[in-house]
Structure formats: structure tokens, C-alpha cells
N, C-alpha and C positions, 0 to 999 in steps of 0.2 A: 528474578523475573524472567530472564532468558530461558532458564531451565524449564519454567512453568509454560512458557510459550511453546518450547521445543516439545515438551510432553504432549500438550494439547494437539499440536500438529501431528505428531505421531499417532495418537489415539484417533484423531480424525481421519487420517489416512487409512489406518487399520479397519475401521468401522466401514469406510467407504468400500474398501477392498472386499471385505467379507459380504457386503451387501451386493456387489457386482457379481460374486461368485454363487449366489443362491440359485437354486434350481427353480424353474418355473414350468408348468404343464403346458406343452405345445401340442396341437393337433395337426395331423398330416393324413394324407391319403395317397396311395400309390398302387400301381398294378403289379400283381404277382400271377404268374401263369399257373393254372390248375384246372381241375375238372369237377370233383365231387365232394361229397361229405367228408370222405377220408382226407382229402387235400386240406379242406376247411379245418378239420380237427388238428391235423399235423401243423399247419401254418399258425393257428392260434396257439397251440401249445408251445412252439418255438418262441413266440412273443411273450410268454409268461416268464417275465423277469421283473426284478424289483423296480427298475426304471420305467417300465411300461405300465401305465394304470389302466388302459383299456385298449383292446385289440379285437377287431372283428372283420373277417374276410367274407365277401359276397361271391359265391361261386358263379352268379350270372354276370356281374360286372367286372369281376376279377380284381376288385378293389379291396385293399386292406385299409381299414380306418384305424388309427392309432392315436392314442393320447400318451405322451411320454414326458419324462423330465429332461429338460434341456438346461444346461449343455452336458448333462451326465451321459447322454446317448444321443446318437444322430440317426437320421433317416437312412443314411447309407449303411450304418451298422446293422440296422434292422433289415434292410434289403439283403445284406450279406448273410444274416442268419436264415433268411428264406432260402437263399441258394444253397446253403450248407445242407439243407434237408431235401434237396432235389427240385426246388422251384425257381424258374427264371424270373428275373426282374429286368427293368430297363438298363440297369447298370451292372448286374451280376448274373452270369450264367451259371447254372448248376453244373457241377461235374458230371460228365457222362456216366461214370461208374455209379455215382449216387443216384442219378436219374434212372438208370436201368434197374435198380433195386426196388423202385416204387411199384405198388400193385399195378396191375394191368389197367384198372379203371383210371389211375392217375397219370397215365402216360400222355400228357397233353401234347408233346412234340409229334407224336405219331398221328394225331388227329388235328390238322391245321385249323379246323373251325372251333376248336375248343380252347385255343390260347387265351 
């Protein structure tokens, strides 16, 4: 009987652990600096990974709206992806060398009104 109770407890614990680790879709919105349609295409492309179900950047508001699987990925990791392709966020600044390689129309730091 003790073995049966122990087995039941182990199964119950295992099932609750796997339930807690299930991914769920979470929506978020955050600012990413950029200027134009080329920026939009670049930013949406870098967000095309299996954990991201939806990503749309608005060049007027500078807001990226995403729906992603949590805890598989985080907002910080998405912001970091944007910085890696030359776009600043509130948490990560793009490397100056990467930023300098962006097309001229995408150089948002050079025009303070377009951040």
C-alpha cells in the first residue's frame, strides 16, 4: 500500500511539474527606435522565430507589438534581438558599428525627432 501511495505521489508531482512548465502565449508592447519601412521589415524579420507568434512594429509610434510563448522567450531577449540588428530599445543599445551599417534612411540617432 505504501508503494502505491508513493507511486501516486510521484505521478501527481510529475504531472503538476509538467503543467507548470507549459508555454502560454503572452502579449507585450515595447518601443524600438527606427524610422522607415526598411526598419519595419528588418525588425519584424528578426522577430520571426518559432517562439514568436505575432510581431508588428509601427514606424509612427515606434512600438513593437508581440505575442510570444512564455517562458520559452522573454521581452528582454526580443529587445536584445532588435539591438543586434541596429535598433535601440530602452534596455539595449545597438552596437555603433552595426548602427553605422544601416541604410541612411534608417539612421534614427542622426535625426533626434525620429527616435
